[in-house]
N, C-alpha and C positions, 0 to 999 in steps of 0.2 A: 473439439469432438465431444459428444455427449455419450456417456455410458450409463446404462440402466442396470441396477442391481436389485434382485428380489431379496428382501430382508425379512426373515422370520423372527418374531419375538418382540417387536416393538409394540408396546401397549399404552404409551402415554407420551406427553410432550417431552419429558425428560429423555425418554428413549430416542426420540427423533433427534434431539440436540446431541446426545451421545454419539449417535451414528454419524451425524453431520460433522461433528468435531473430529472424529476418527478419520473420516474421509478427507477432510480439509488438511489434516496433518501429513497426508501422503504427498511426496514430492511430485510436482506436475499438476496437481489439482488446483484449479482456479476458483471453483465454487462447488458446493454440494447441498442438496436439499433432500430431506427424507419425509415420507408421508406414511404414517402408521396405518391409516385407513386403506391405502392402496397396497401397503406392504412393499414399497419400493423406495429406492433412493436414486436420484439422478445426479450424475457427476460431470462437471465440465473440466476439460483439461486433457492432457496427453498421458496420463498415468495408465499403466498396464492393468487390464481387467483383473488378473489374478492377484495383483498387489492390492487393488481396491477391495476385493472379496476377503483377502487375508486381514486387512485393517478392520473390516466389519466383524469378522470372526474373533479377532483379538479384543474387540470391544464387548464381546459376550453375546453376539447374535449370529444367526445362521444366514449365510449369503449364497446366492446363486446368480451368476452373471447371465443375462439374456444373450441369446445368439449362438 
């Protein structure tokens, strides 16, 4: 399953990596990619959307789950 999260506050490659690492640390996530230009992250796996958003928030960014 793919979940898309809108992420505010990413401005560089380091930001993308930080968001990706935070998401990959969530149990159930098999892969995550972040794109600062689109302001989104795509997450593969069966993790709960609220948990994914919380991980992004804990990393210092603002997150909104589509849907």
